[in-house]
Every structure is written in C-alpha cells, then in structure tokens.
N, C-alpha and C positions, 0 to 999 in steps of 0.2 A: 635481112635478119632483124633489123631494128624497126621495121615498118610498124607504125601505130596508127590505128583509126580512133581518134579521140571522140567517141560517141557520147561522152557525158554531157556535152552542151545540149543534147536533145532533151534535157530535162524540162525545157520550157514548153514542151508539148503537154505537160501535166495540166489538165484542166482543173478549174476550181469550181465547177458547177456543184451546187448543193441541192440538186433536184431531189425532192422529197417524195414525190409520187409521179409516176408517168413513165414516158419512154426515155431513150438515150439522151435526147436533148430537150425534152418537154416536161414542164411541171403541170400537173393537172389539179394540184391542191390550191385552187384560186379563191377559196372561201373557207371560213370556219365551219360552215355547214358540211363541206366535203370532209373535213377532219372528223366531224361527228358521225358521218355515214358516207363513205366515198361512193356508194352506188346511187348517184344523183342524176343519172342520164335521162330519166323519164320523170323526175320529180317536178312538181309545180311549185316554184318558189323564186325569190329574187336572185338567189345564186344561180338560177337557170340562165341568167344573162350570159354566163359562160358555159354551163353544162347542158342546158336545154333552152336555148333562146326562143324557139318557137312556142314553147309552153308558157312563157311569161305573160303572153297576151291573155291567158285565162285567169290571171290574178285580178283583183278588184281595180276599178278605175282610180286614178289619182297618181301622185308622184311617189315613187318608192326609192329609198336610198339605203345602201348597206356599206358599212365601213368595217374592214377586217384587219387584224394584226396577228402575225404569226412569228413565233420564235422557233428556230430549228437548230439542233446540235447534231452533227454527224462526224463519224470517224471513218477513215479509210485505212485498212491495214493490209500490208503486203509482207508475207514471210518469204524472203528470197534465199535461195541456196546457190552457192557458187564457190568452187575451191579457191578462187582468187581472194575471197574474203579472209582466208587464213593468213594472208600476207599483211593485213591491216593491223596497225599498231593498237587500235582500240578494240579489236575483235577477239583477243585472247586465243588465237589459233583456230577459232570456230569457222565453219563453212556456211552457217546459216545465220541470218540476221533479220530482225523485225523492224520495219519502217512504218510509222504511223503518222497519218495526216489528220489534223483537226480542222473541221469546217464548221464555222459558226455563222449563222444568219440571224442576228438579234432583232432585225426589223424587216419583215416581209409584208408590205401593205397591199391591199387590194380594195377597189371600190366598184360596186355595181349600182347602176341607177336605171330606172325605167319610168316612163310616163305613159300610162295607159289611158286611152280615150276612145270610146266606141269600139271599133274592130281593130284598132291599131295599138301597137306598143313600140315606142321609140326608146332605144336602149343604148347604154354606154357601159363599157367595162375597162377598168385600168387594173393591170396585174403584172406579175413578173413570171411569164411562162417559160423562162429559161434562166439557169444560173440562180443567183440570189444570195451570194455570200462570198466568203474568203476561205480558201483552203491553204493550210500551212504545214509543210514537212520540215520540222526543225533540224532533222538529220539527213535531209535529202531523200534519195530513193536508191534502190538496189542498182539501178543503171548508173548512178554516180560512182558507187563503190566498184562495180565490175570494170568500168572504164579505166579508173585510176589503177585498179589492181592489174589490168591487162598491160598498162604501161610499165608497171614495176616488173611484171613477168617478162615482157619482151626486152626490157633493158637489163636483164640479168647478166648477159655477156659483158656489159659495161660496169658491172659491180653492184647493181641494184639487188637488194635482198628483201625489200618490202616497201610499204608506203604508209603515209598518214595524210588525212585530208579532213577539212571541215566543209560540210555541204549544207545547203539550204534552198528551199523552194517555196514560193508563195504565189498564189494565183487568185484573182478576183474576177468574177464574171456576173454581169447582169444583162438580162434581156427584158426591156420594158415593153409591155404590150398595151396598145390602145385600140379598142374595138368599138365601132359604131355601126348600128344596124336597126332594122325595123322588122317586127313580126305583124302578120295580118291574119285575123281570124276569118276564115272563109265561111265557116258555119259553127254551130255549137260543138262540133266534133273535131274539126280539122283546122290547123293553122300552119303557116309557113314563115320562114325567116330568111333574110338576106342581109349581109353586112360585109364590112371590110375590117381587117386587122392590120395594124402597122406595128412592126417590131423595131426597136432601137437597141442595138447591141453595144455594150461598153465593157471592155475587159482589159485587165493588166496582168502581166506575168513578170516575175523576178526569179532569176536563178543565180546562185552563187557557189563557186568552188574556191575555197581560200585555204591558205596555210598548207599547200601541197608540199609534202616532204618525201624524200627517198631515203630508205634505210641502206646504209653502206657499212663496210667493215669499221669505218671510223665513227659510226653513229648516224643519226638522222641529219640530213642536210636539206636546205631549201631546194625545190625543184629547179629553179633558175640557176642556182649554183651548180647543181649536178649537171645540168645541160651544158653550162659553160665549161665545166671541167672536162666533160666528155668530148666536146668539140676540140678543146685545147689538146687533149691527149691524142685524139685522132690526127690532128695536124702535126703534133710532135712526132708521132710514129711515121707519118708520111715524110717528114723532114729527115728523120733518121734513115729511111729507106732511100731517099734521094742522095744523102751523103754516102751511104754504103755503095750506091751505084757509081758515084763519082770516084770512090776509092777502089772500085773493081770488085768489091765483095758481092754485089748484086749484079745480075745480068740485066739488060734492058727489058727482057721479058718478065723477070721477077719484079722489077720496079713497076712495070705497067700493070701487073696483077695487083700489087700493093696499092697503087694509085686508084685503080678501079674499085677496089674494096673500100678504100677510104672515101672516095667520092660518093659511093652508094650509101655508106653510113651517114655521111653529112647530109645527103639529099633526104634521107628518111628521118633524120633528126630535125631538119629545118622546120617542118610544119608544127613541131611542138613548141617552138619559140614563142608563138603567139599566146600559148597557154602557160608560159613559164611563171607568170605572176598570178595565176589563177584565172577564173572566169567570173565575170560580173555582167550579166545580160538583163536588159529591161525592154519590155515591149508593151505599148498601149494599142488596143484595137477598137475600132468603131465601125458600125455598119447599120444600114437601114433596109428593111424589106416590107412589102405589102402583099396581102393575099386575101381572097374572098373567103367568107364563111357562110354556109347555108344550113338550114335545119327544117325539120317537119315534126309536128306533134299531132297525135290522133287519140281522141278520147272515146271510149265505148263502155257503157255500164260502169263497173267498178274498176276497169282497167284503163291505163294510159300508156301509150307507146310513143317513143320519140327516137329521132336520129339526127346526127349533126355531122357535117363534113368540113374540116378545115383544110383548105388547099395548101400545097407545098409553098412555103415562104422562101423565095430565093434571097439568100443573104451573102454578101461579100464583105468581109471584115478587112479594113485597111489598117496597115501597120505603121505605127510611129515608134521606131525601135533604134536601139544602139547597134543593131546588126546591120551594117551598111552594105556589106558584100556577101555574096553567096559563099557558103562554107562547104567543106568536104562532105559533111553529113547532110543529106537531103532533108531529113526530118526537121532540123532546126531552121531550115529556110522558110518554113511556114511563117516565121517572124521577121523576115528580112524587111528592112525599112522601105516604105513606099509601095510595097506590094499589096495586092488584094487576094484574099484566100476564100474559097467556098466554105460556107458554114450554114447550110440550109436548115430551117426548121421543118421536119418532114410532115407530109400530109397526115391527117388523123381522122379516122372514122369512128364514131361512137354510136351505139345503139343501146336502148334501154327499155325496161318495162316496169310499171308499178301497179300493184294490186291493192286496192283498199279492202282488206278483209272485213272490216267493219269501219264505220266512219272515223274512228279514232286510231285505228291500227293500219299501217301500210307496210308492205314488203316490197323490196326493190331488187332488180337485177340489171347488170350492164355488161357490155363488151367493148373493148377498145382495140383498134388495130392501127399501128403506126407504120407508115409506108417508108421505113428507113432505107431500104435498098433502092428507092426511087429518088432519094435526095442526092445532093452533090456535096460531099465533104472533101477536105483537103487530101490531095493525092488519092481520091476516090476510095477512102478507107471503108465506105459503105459496102464496097464490093467484097470486103473480107468477111462480111457476115454471111451466115447460112440462110438467113431469111429475115422477115419483119418481126417486130415486137407485138405480142398479144397480151391483153389483160382481161381478167374475169373478176366481176364485182358482184357483191350481194350485201343486203342490209335490211334493216327494219326500223320503224319509228313508231312511237306511241304518244298520243296526246293524253297525258294523265288527266288534265282538266283544261280549262280555258287559259290558264297561265303557264303551265309546265308541259314541256315536251322532252322526251329522252329518245335517243337513237344510237345505233351502233351498226358497224358493218366491216367488211373486209375486202381485200383486193389481192389477187395473185398476178404477178408480173413475170412473164417468160420471154427472155431474149433468145435469139438464135446466134449464140456466140461461137467463135472458133479460136483456136490457139493463135492463129495469125492476127486476129483482131485484138486480142487481149495483150496488154502490157502494163507495167507498173506506172506508166505515165498517164494513162487514161483507161479506166475500166468500169464496167458495170457487172453486176451479178444478179441472178434470179432471186426473187424475194416474195414474201407474203406480208401484207400489212393489215392492221386493224385500227379502228378508231371508235371513239364513243364520246358522248357529251350531253349537255343539257341546255335547253332554252327556257327563258323566263320572260313573260310579258307583264311588266309592271303596269302598263296601260294598254289600251286597245291599239294604239298606234306606235308602240315601241316594243322591240324585242331585243334581248341581249342573250348571247350564246357563248359558252365556254366548251372547249373540246381538247382531247388528247389524241395523238396519232403516232403510231410506232411501226417501223418497218424492220422485219427480221430477214437478214440476208443469208443465202447459202454461201458455201465456199466454192471457189473455182480453182482447180489445180492445173497448172500448166507445166508440163514436164518437157523441158527442152533437150535434156540429155539424161539417160538413165543407165545404171549398171546393167549390162545384158544378162548377168547371172542372177543377181538379187532383185533387180527391178527398182532398186533404191534410186532416188533422185540425185543426180550429180549437179545439174544446173536446172533451175526451175523457180516458179513462183506460186504462192497460194494467196488468193485475193478474197477479201471479205470487207463488209462495211457495217456500220450501225447508224440508226437514224431515229430521232425522237423530236416531236413537234408539239408545241402548245399554242393554242389560239384563242383569241377573244374577238367577238364581233358585236356590232350593234346595228339594228335595222329600224328605219323610220318610215312611216307612211303619212303623207300630207294630203 
C-alpha cells in the first residue's frame, strides 16, 4: 500500500546540449558563414573545410585561416499536466505547471584552416559539433514534481495531505571536434576528400531535490521527520498488537496478520530513507571517439555539386559520479560511477548544389540525413524513434561589389519522434530556421562577417492520460524551445 518508486532522481538524464542547428546530437553551425546562409553544402569557401571539404581545393593557392565566434541563447519550455501537482504547496491547487530551462552558450569558437598548393588542399577544422553550453532549470522539471507528489499521494494512509519541495537541475555538455584531412583535385571539374575527425566529450550534470516536506494535520514537517514518525507509529502499533496477544485480546492469527501488515509497510518505507534528506547528485562524463569523413565535389558550367559523409562516431562516456551503486530506477544508472555509456555521434550524409545565376549571384540548396537509428545510445533510446532525421536547406548570396557580400537562407528540420522517445528530461522538436548576414573585405586578403540565425520550434504534445469523454489531458506534457544566435568571423589569406 505504501510502495513508492522514487523516479525523481532520474532528472540527471536532462541533457544540456545547446545544439543550434542540426540533428539530435549534432551541431552543423560550425561557422558564421553558415549562420549567414545555412545552405553551404556545395558552396566554395573556407567554411567548406567543414561543410564541403572537397570543394576547398578550388580556392586560390596559399594559406587560408578563418576564426569564428558565436553566442547562442536558448530556452526549453515544458508545460506539464498532472493531478498530483495540486498537492504541491507552491501550486495553488493547479494541475498544470510550466518549467523553463535557460541554455546560454556565450562563447562557441571554431577555426578553419587550409593550405592549397597545386592539386592538393591540406585542411584542419576545430569546432564544437555537439553540446556547447549550460542548461539550467531553476525549478527542476515536471518529473521532479510528479515523483514527490506520488510519494505524498501514496503516503496518504499515514497522514500525508500534500508536499513541498525545492528542485534544481543544471547540465553542461561540450563535444570538441578536431578534423584533419586532404582534398585532391583530379581535374578542373572533380575533386575528392578524405579525413579523420576526433571528438572529445566533456559533460557534467547536477540534480538537487531539497527541503522536501510533507503536509499533515499538524502542518508541514520535514520528510525525514515524517518518515521517522511513520516508522515509530508502525512499530508502536505492532507493539500494541503483541501486548494484546499476550493479554488474550488478539488471537495468534490476528497478531500474525498485524505483524505481516507492519512488516510490509516497513519494507516499503525503507527505500525512502536514503531520500529523507533530499537528493544531491553530481556526475562528470568524458569520452573520445574517432571516425572518417569523405567528400566529393563536381563543377560543371555554372553549377557545383557536392556531397559529404561523416561516419558514425562511436563514443563511450565514462562517469565520475557520486552515484556509487545502482539504484531502483534504471534511467539514473546512466550516471553510475565508473561505468561507460554509449553516446554515439550518428553518421551524417549531406548533399548540395549551387547555381551561379550570374557571376555575382548564387543560389544554394542542400539536404542532410542523420542516421540516428543506426547509432548506439544509452539503453538503445535510438530504437524509440520512428526513423532518422532529415533537413532541407536553401539560400542565396549576392556580391554587391568587390568589398560587400550579403546572403540569407533557411533550413527545415524534421525528426521522427514518438511519445516513447519524448520526455521532459531530453527532447527535441521539429523546427524551421533562417539566417542572414553581411561580409566586408577591408583588404584583398581579409574578410569580416557578421550574421544572425534564429530557429522557430513547433510544439509537441504528449498525452499520457486523457479524459475518455472530453479528451482533455489529465497527464501529459507540451514541449517547445527557442533559439537565437549571433556570430562574428574573420578570414585571412596569406
């Protein structure tokens, strides 16, 4: 009767990725040129070291260097509905509550470099192709509230009438990428590329539940005090039953039944003792992965076509955590100290086309396919998806004169989501993005670029339980996000 599954510690699953463009675990905004026009998959430029490495060999000979800085601000909003919220002291009897996470990435750097000589282009790219910032939920998440509310509900036979709790979650995640490769120009129309990309993952997660209180007839009491009183009362009732048996008031059968009931209650209360003073969990994760990258570029007339394939990067993140032993909740065991968990960066295929309408005006189109379901993630969560992620991109740029260039473009991202995959601790939603910017060349060998990029997200409504007559949501979540990015870059030719 008093059995409780304390699922709230699973809050540490909440990822802190601030992916601004791309797939579930992949950032594609690796340059300010991308922010200015995301359809760069067949463009010839130094940012192609990431987006079209085979095409970089068609740039002039010499050493080329680009340095990029981006600032991203993102919010994640979950509107959760659960009748258990009405038991919360701070919820004013309401069954719906909004939880918002703020993700700031004030410094997202990237560097592209290429040395072109003859038919060869030797290239290097440093970027952050995954994560990139800190996400903080100052009031926790709906899963915090529902777990504590469930405790209060299931402890009603012991006098519980409600709950109060302070919750907090913070996550930080960075995947640093280092790519080294070479492109070879087979002839004036065709080039190929081969390289290796190394990923170093570094993440930390903090989750806290504090000041847990239980509302009783006598007012709010600390959770540990309530548990101690409950155990004391159960033992007291068992002692009274034993005395009544000795006095002949109870039969042995009645005493056995009372003792079995008391033992069962004590057994079901025992797991809660470890949470009596709240939850304070911390985990640091690190991992390394290496994968090949190949590309091809083909020029014919006013058109350029290109393709790139990033192989699946196998990653295992090792935990250094305060969670030393496995817990009742499997989800939180992702952070058990000393364990290694799967966190692959999925393979990515990009194809693109560019048409030079006139020498000063170019239009671009691109397509991205992320092989999410072929990656390995913790507990094989990739199998909960309905399919892989697809992106569709288009844009245009105009050389106003020898010094100024403007461009703009857009991107549509479509995930194959399911209710089983979506939860308030880690979620993505379909979106469309747009970006625009300007480049200025103060000298022949220097170019500076400024750009703005924004992603508009759809809502995803997950209904766990609904009223069969009105279809109104009884238990469920509504997910959405916001994202805005500013970027500055400088490119040098020597």
